[in-house]
C-alpha positions as CSV (number, residue, x, y, z in Angstrom):
1,I,-17.3,-5.5,-0.9
2,I,-20.4,-6.5,1.0
3,M,-20.7,-10.0,2.4
4,I,-24.0,-11.2,3.6
5,M,-23.5,-14.3,5.8
6,G,-26.7,-15.4,7.5
7,T,-28.9,-18.3,6.7
8,G,-27.5,-17.9,3.2
9,I,-24.4,-16.3,1.8
10,S,-23.9,-13.7,-0.9
11,G,-21.3,-11.2,-1.9
12,F,-21.4,-7.9,-3.8
13,A,-18.4,-6.0,-5.2
14,V,-19.0,-2.3,-5.9
15,I,-16.8,-0.1,-8.0
16,D,-17.6,3.1,-9.9
17,G,-21.3,2.4,-9.6
18,F,-21.1,-1.1,-10.9
19,F,-22.3,-3.9,-8.7
20,K,-21.3,-7.5,-9.2
21,Q,-23.1,-10.3,-7.3
22,I,-20.8,-13.2,-6.3
23,G,-22.4,-16.3,-4.8
24,G,-25.9,-16.0,-3.4
25,W,-27.3,-18.7,-5.6
26,G,-29.2,-20.5,-2.9
27,Q,-28.6,-23.6,-0.8
28,L,-28.7,-25.9,-3.8
29,F,-25.6,-24.2,-5.4
30,D,-23.7,-22.2,-2.8
31,A,-20.7,-24.3,-1.6
32,G,-20.3,-22.9,1.9
33,G,-20.0,-20.0,4.3
34,S,-23.6,-19.7,5.5
35,G,-25.6,-20.9,8.5
36,Y,-27.4,-23.3,6.3
37,N,-24.1,-24.8,5.0
38,L,-22.7,-25.1,8.6
39,G,-25.9,-26.7,9.9
40,R,-26.1,-29.1,6.9
41,D,-22.5,-30.1,7.1
42,G,-22.8,-30.7,10.9
43,I,-25.9,-32.9,10.4
44,Y,-24.2,-34.7,7.5
45,A,-21.1,-35.4,9.7
46,V,-23.4,-37.0,12.3
47,L,-25.0,-39.2,9.6
48,R,-21.5,-40.1,8.3
49,E,-20.5,-41.2,11.8
50,F,-23.7,-43.3,12.0
51,D,-23.1,-45.1,8.7
52,G,-19.4,-45.6,9.2
53,T,-18.2,-43.3,6.3
54,G,-17.1,-40.6,8.7
55,E,-15.2,-40.0,11.9
56,P,-16.6,-39.9,15.4
57,T,-17.6,-36.4,16.3
58,A,-18.9,-34.6,19.4
59,L,-21.5,-33.1,17.0
60,T,-23.5,-36.3,17.3
61,E,-24.2,-35.7,21.0
62,M,-24.8,-32.0,20.6
63,I,-27.2,-32.2,17.7
64,E,-29.0,-35.2,19.0
65,K,-29.4,-33.6,22.4
66,R,-31.1,-30.6,20.7
67,L,-33.3,-32.9,18.5
68,G,-34.2,-35.1,21.5
69,R,-33.6,-38.2,19.4
70,S,-31.1,-39.5,16.8
71,V,-30.5,-37.6,13.6
72,K,-31.4,-40.7,11.6
73,D,-34.9,-40.7,13.3
74,S,-35.2,-37.0,12.8
75,L,-34.6,-36.8,9.1
76,G,-38.2,-36.2,8.2
77,S,-38.6,-33.3,10.6
78,I,-35.2,-31.9,9.5
79,Y,-36.3,-31.9,5.8
80,D,-39.7,-30.5,6.8
81,G,-38.0,-27.7,8.8
82,G,-36.2,-26.5,5.7
83,K,-33.2,-24.3,5.3
84,K,-33.8,-22.0,8.3
85,Y,-34.2,-25.0,10.6
86,I,-31.1,-26.6,9.2
87,A,-29.2,-23.3,9.7
88,S,-30.3,-23.3,13.3
89,F,-27.7,-26.0,14.0
90,A,-24.8,-23.7,12.9
91,D,-24.3,-22.5,16.5
92,L,-23.7,-26.1,17.6
93,V,-21.0,-26.6,14.9
94,I,-19.3,-23.4,16.0
95,S,-19.4,-24.3,19.7
96,T,-18.3,-27.9,19.1
97,A,-15.3,-26.6,17.0
98,E,-14.4,-24.1,19.7
99,A,-14.3,-27.1,22.1
100,G,-11.7,-28.7,19.8
101,D,-13.7,-31.3,17.8
102,N,-11.7,-32.1,14.7
103,V,-14.7,-32.7,12.5
104,A,-16.4,-29.5,13.5
105,C,-13.1,-27.6,13.0
106,R,-12.8,-28.9,9.5
107,I,-16.4,-27.9,8.7
108,I,-15.8,-24.3,9.9
109,E,-12.5,-24.1,8.0
110,N,-14.0,-25.4,4.8
111,N,-17.0,-23.0,5.1
112,M,-14.8,-19.9,5.8
113,L,-12.6,-20.9,2.8
114,E,-15.7,-20.7,0.6
115,A,-16.6,-17.3,2.1
116,A,-13.0,-16.1,1.3
117,K,-13.4,-17.3,-2.3
118,I,-16.3,-14.9,-2.7
119,I,-14.3,-12.1,-1.3
120,N,-11.3,-13.0,-3.5
121,A,-13.5,-12.9,-6.5
122,G,-14.7,-9.4,-5.4
123,L,-11.2,-8.2,-4.9
124,N,-10.2,-9.4,-8.4
125,F,-13.3,-7.6,-9.8
126,I,-12.3,-4.3,-8.0
127,D,-8.6,-4.8,-8.5
128,G,-7.8,-2.2,-6.0
129,K,-5.9,-1.5,-2.7
130,N,-7.4,-0.6,0.6
131,V,-10.7,-2.3,-0.1
132,K,-13.4,-2.1,2.6
133,I,-15.1,-5.4,3.2
134,A,-18.3,-5.0,5.1
135,F,-20.1,-8.0,6.7
136,T,-23.7,-8.4,7.7
137,G,-26.0,-11.3,8.5
138,G,-26.5,-13.2,11.7
139,L,-23.9,-15.9,11.2
140,I,-21.0,-13.5,11.0
141,T,-22.2,-10.6,13.2
142,K,-22.9,-13.1,16.1
143,N,-19.7,-14.9,15.6
144,P,-16.8,-12.5,15.2
145,Q,-14.3,-15.3,15.9
146,L,-15.0,-16.3,12.2
147,F,-13.3,-13.2,10.8
148,P,-9.7,-14.4,11.2
149,L,-10.6,-17.8,9.7
150,I,-11.9,-15.9,6.6
151,A,-9.0,-13.5,6.5
152,K,-6.3,-16.2,6.4
153,H,-7.7,-17.2,3.0
154,I,-7.9,-13.8,1.4
155,K,-5.2,-13.1,-1.2
156,S,-2.2,-11.3,0.2
157,K,-1.8,-9.1,-2.9
158,Y,-4.7,-7.0,-1.7
159,T,-4.9,-4.7,1.3
160,Y,-8.3,-4.5,3.0
161,S,-10.2,-3.7,6.1
162,M,-13.1,-5.6,7.6
163,E,-16.1,-4.1,9.3
164,K,-19.4,-5.4,10.7
165,I,-22.7,-3.8,9.6
166,T,-25.3,-3.5,12.4
167,D,-28.3,-2.6,10.2
168,E,-30.7,-5.1,9.0
169,P,-28.7,-7.4,6.6
170,V,-30.0,-6.6,3.1
171,L,-31.0,-3.0,3.8
172,G,-27.7,-2.4,5.6
173,A,-25.7,-3.9,2.8
174,L,-27.4,-1.8,0.2
175,K,-27.0,1.4,2.2
176,L,-23.3,0.6,2.8
177,A,-22.7,-0.2,-0.9
178,M,-24.1,3.2,-1.9
179,R,-22.0,4.9,0.8
180,L,-18.8,3.0,-0.2
181,D,-19.3,3.7,-3.8
182,K,-19.2,7.5,-3.1
183,T,-15.8,7.3,-1.3
């Protein structure tokens, strides 16, 4: 299984020369597990705190410090910045979670659960033991502390190993898929 977790998220399960894409439908349809999802969820948490539908969170101070003004006043530039700009706030969600903020912790937990769902679908497709799961993409390769958060949601009926790909994300994933398919 190859997991790409960068600005976006996508998974590929490979068996006997057959590739199955899982997720990777873009920011409008993927449910979580990408830098974009983390950044979006962090910004949304700040907006929910502002309007009273959410809890207080340290994300407000962190994100607004980076923006140099309130999230509410920055919405136009956030929309204009697009998915890569929104994904650039993922590091703040991760660091705020590591500092113990409950809202940020839930954002990370929910997003890693979504990544695990992609992996579980791949494991079901392969239906094998000792499956290699290779990860690439800036979000996961720069934040190895996310691995155990994903692993705790992977179905226990499968045995697997996780590894990080250091090549460029898409090229590295395809190279590894071809190599894994030959083993």
